[in-house]
N, C-alpha and C positions, 0 to 999 in steps of 0.2 A: 170784520175787515179792518186792516190797519189803515190809519188815516193817510199814510203815504200812498197806499194802493188806491184809495178813493180819489186822491188828488190826481194820480196818474190816469185813472179811469176817466175822470172828468175831462182831462186834457185830450184823451183819445176820442171822447164822445164829440168834441168840437161844437158844443152848444146846439146840437140837433134837438128838436122837440122830444120830450120824454114825459110820459104820463106816470112815471114812478110806480111800476107795478109791484115791486117788492123791495124790501129793505134788509140791511144787515147792520148789526150793532158796530159802532166805531170804537176801535182800540188805539191807544197811543202808548207806545213802549210796553205793550202787553196788558195795560190797564184799560178796562172798559170805561168809556165815557158815557154821558147821558144822550149823546147824539146818535143818529142813525144815518146811513148812507144809502142812496138808491143803488140797488145792485146792478141796474142796467147802465146808468149814466154817471154814477159816482158823486152826484150832488149830495152834500151833507146838510142835514136838517137838525135843528135844536128841538127839544121837546115842545116848545111853543109853536115852532113852525110845523111840526107834525100835527098838532091840534088844528092848525089852520088848514092843512091839506085834508085832514079828515072831514072838516066842514065842507070844503070845496068838492070833494069826492065822496059825499055822504052815501052814495048808492053802492059803495064797494067796501070790502073788508081789506084792511092793510095786513100784509103778511111779511114774515121774514123769509129771506131767500133760502132756497135749497139749491146750492150751486149746480147740482146735477140736472135741474129742471129749467133754469133760466139762463139766457144769453146776456152777455154784456160786451162792451167794446173790446175786451181782451179776446173774445171768441171770434172776432172778425178777421183774424189772421194778420200777418205782418203788414199788409197794405193799409191797415187802419192806423198804424203808428205814424 
């Protein structure tokens, strides 16, 4: 996911609670960064933050998003904007 898309998604999410069920790699100008973004809410995490999340949610496996199987704020229609 492009960083700009993650930022827009985060704005559309409006700080609602999110348990960050899946992630996408973050790209800037086509180059992959080391960061990942929550596919649902758009929050961006550094590698160190992902390690902390993994400790917090130790009972679950972190997955990268398959856009065909996960919803995000873009999927809520125009009223979400």
